[in-house]
C-alpha positions as CSV (number, residue, x, y, z in Angstrom):
1,M,121.8,48.8,145.1
2,R,118.3,49.2,144.1
3,V,118.0,51.4,147.2
4,S,120.6,53.8,145.6
5,C,119.0,53.5,142.1
6,A,115.7,54.6,143.3
7,W,117.2,57.6,145.6
8,S,118.8,58.7,143.0
9,L,115.6,59.2,140.0
10,G,113.9,60.1,142.6
11,L,116.7,62.8,143.1
12,L,116.2,63.9,139.9
13,A,113.0,63.8,139.4
14,G,112.6,66.4,142.5
15,V,115.3,68.4,141.0
16,A,114.0,68.8,137.8
17,A,110.4,69.1,139.2
18,A,111.6,72.1,141.7
19,K,112.9,74.4,139.1
20,L,109.9,76.3,137.5
21,Q,106.3,76.3,137.0
22,I,104.6,77.4,134.0
23,T,101.5,79.4,135.7
24,L,100.0,81.1,132.3
25,P,98.4,79.7,130.3
26,N,96.6,77.6,132.8
27,A,93.4,75.7,132.3
28,H,90.6,78.1,132.3
29,T,93.1,80.0,129.3
30,E,92.0,80.3,125.8
31,W,94.2,81.1,123.2
32,R,92.6,83.1,119.6
33,A,94.3,82.5,116.5
34,G,95.6,85.9,115.2
35,T,96.0,87.5,119.1
36,T,99.3,87.6,121.1
37,E,99.6,85.5,124.2
38,T,101.5,85.7,126.9
39,I,103.6,82.6,128.4
40,K,104.4,83.1,132.2
41,W,106.2,80.7,134.4
42,K,107.8,81.1,138.2
43,A,111.0,79.4,140.2
44,V,109.2,76.9,142.4
45,D,112.4,77.4,144.8
46,G,115.5,79.5,144.8
47,N,116.1,81.7,141.5
48,L,115.9,80.7,137.7
49,S,119.2,80.8,135.7
50,G,120.0,80.0,132.3
51,R,118.1,79.7,128.6
52,V,114.9,78.2,128.1
53,S,113.4,76.9,125.2
54,I,109.4,77.4,124.4
55,E,107.4,74.8,122.5
56,L,103.4,74.4,121.8
57,M,102.0,71.1,122.4
58,E,98.6,69.3,121.1
59,G,97.2,65.9,121.9
60,N,94.8,63.6,123.8
61,D,97.3,61.7,125.8
62,P,100.0,64.0,128.1
63,S,102.4,61.1,128.1
64,N,102.6,61.5,123.8
65,L,101.7,64.7,123.2
66,N,103.0,66.7,119.7
67,S,105.1,69.6,118.8
68,V,103.0,72.0,117.4
69,A,104.9,75.5,117.2
70,T,108.2,76.9,118.5
71,I,107.4,79.6,120.5
72,V,110.4,80.9,121.6
73,E,114.1,80.0,121.9
74,N,116.7,80.7,124.2
75,V,115.1,83.0,126.6
76,A,116.1,83.8,129.3
77,A,114.4,81.4,132.4
78,G,114.7,84.7,135.2
79,S,112.2,86.7,132.5
80,Q,109.8,84.2,133.8
81,Q,107.8,85.6,130.6
82,A,107.3,85.6,126.7
83,Y,104.9,86.5,124.4
84,W,104.0,84.8,121.3
85,S,101.7,86.3,117.5
86,V,99.4,83.6,117.6
87,P,98.9,82.4,114.3
88,K,95.8,82.8,111.9
89,N,95.6,79.2,110.8
90,L,96.3,77.9,114.5
91,K,93.2,74.6,114.3
92,A,90.9,74.5,117.6
93,S,91.5,72.5,119.8
94,K,91.1,72.0,123.6
95,N,94.6,69.6,124.3
96,Y,96.7,72.5,124.2
97,A,99.9,72.6,126.6
98,I,103.2,74.4,126.7
99,K,106.7,73.1,127.3
100,I,109.4,74.3,129.0
101,V,112.7,72.8,128.3
102,D,115.7,73.9,130.2
103,E,119.5,74.1,129.3
104,S,120.2,70.5,131.0
105,G,117.4,69.2,128.5
106,D,114.4,69.1,131.7
107,D,110.9,69.6,130.5
108,F,108.3,71.2,132.6
109,Y,104.3,71.1,131.2
110,G,102.1,73.7,131.9
111,Q,98.5,72.5,132.3
112,F,96.2,71.5,129.0
113,F,94.3,74.4,127.5
114,R,91.8,75.6,124.5
115,G,93.0,77.1,121.4
116,T,90.0,78.9,119.2
117,A,90.8,78.9,115.2
118,V,89.1,81.3,113.0
119,K,85.7,81.1,112.4
120,G,84.8,80.2,108.9
121,A,82.3,82.8,109.0
122,Q,84.4,86.0,110.2
123,V,86.7,84.5,106.8
124,K,83.8,84.7,105.0
125,Q,82.7,88.3,106.0
126,A,85.8,90.1,105.3
127,L,86.3,88.7,102.2
128,R,82.7,90.0,100.9
129,A,83.9,92.8,102.4
130,E,87.3,92.9,100.4
131,Q,84.9,91.8,97.1
132,S,82.1,94.7,97.8
133,E,84.5,98.0,98.1
134,A,86.5,96.6,94.4
135,P,83.8,98.0,92.4
136,K,83.8,101.1,94.3
137,Q,87.2,102.0,93.8
138,R,87.2,100.6,90.4
139,T,83.7,103.3,89.5
140,A,85.4,106.7,91.6
141,H,88.6,106.1,89.2
142,E,86.2,105.8,86.0
143,L,84.8,108.7,87.2
144,S,87.7,110.2,87.4
145,S,89.3,109.5,84.3
146,T,86.1,110.4,82.6
147,V,85.9,113.8,83.5
148,A,89.6,114.6,83.3
149,E,89.8,113.3,80.0
150,P,90.4,116.1,77.5
151,K,88.6,116.5,74.3
152,S,90.1,114.9,71.4
153,A,90.7,117.6,68.0
154,S,87.4,116.9,66.2
155,Q,85.3,116.8,69.7
156,Q,86.7,120.8,70.2
157,T,86.3,121.7,66.1
158,K,82.3,120.8,66.3
159,S,81.5,122.3,70.0
160,T,83.6,125.7,68.0
161,A,81.5,125.3,65.2
162,L,78.4,124.9,66.9
163,E,79.2,128.2,69.2
164,H,79.6,130.2,66.3
165,R,76.7,129.2,64.1
166,A,74.7,129.9,67.6
167,S,76.1,133.0,67.4
168,G,75.4,133.8,64.8
169,T,72.0,132.6,64.4
170,M,71.4,135.3,67.3
171,A,72.8,137.9,65.3
172,M,70.8,137.7,62.1
173,H,67.9,137.5,64.8
174,R,69.1,140.8,65.9
175,E,69.7,142.4,62.9
176,D,66.1,141.2,61.7
177,A,65.1,142.8,64.9
178,S,66.5,145.8,63.7
179,V,65.4,146.5,60.2
180,S,62.0,145.9,61.2
181,G,61.8,148.6,64.0
182,A,63.5,150.9,61.3
183,A,60.5,149.9,59.2
184,G,57.9,150.5,61.5
185,R,59.4,153.8,62.3
186,A,59.8,154.8,59.0
187,G,56.5,154.0,58.1
188,M,54.5,155.8,61.3
189,A,56.9,158.9,59.8
190,A,55.2,158.9,56.8
191,A,51.5,158.4,57.4
192,A,52.0,161.7,60.1
193,V,53.2,163.5,57.5
194,A,50.4,163.1,55.1
195,A,48.1,163.5,57.7
196,C,49.5,166.9,57.9
197,V,49.4,167.9,54.8
198,A,45.9,166.4,54.6
199,A,44.9,169.0,57.3
200,A,46.6,172.2,55.5
201,L,44.4,170.9,52.0
């Protein structure tokens, strides 16, 4: 009986281990928050069939990993790959691992790999850029509003009065110049006549 149990357990373990192997991510992989990453696996012996689910795990103890997120559910095992948009709030860790679960409930784990979070300096820089851009947009809007704003009735009246006053002043100057010119010409003519009379006498 003991031999039978041991043989049965060994057979189950062998069957489970022979189904698939996770090839990506691996020990040299680094996932970055906010990017799209690829998970790949392959059949160890034979063809893959059925559906699988994929989870992101994390922890220091390989025998007691915590589930971080469900990457995909009910994907065809035969596709041998899946894609995932890594959340921007993914925390940094060097102890991430992929777990694939098939329809039979068998678990398959990949190697530990590193996950890199978005750095605080990058976040601050992005916020600073947004804040500096906002005043520029407001200033441009204010200038366009000022140029496009129509004059009020009182402003138009004042402007018209100033224009009339200026044109009237210029007309007066032209009339004065005309009068003084005519007077000068009359004086010159009178002087010429007087000179002729004096010469005749």
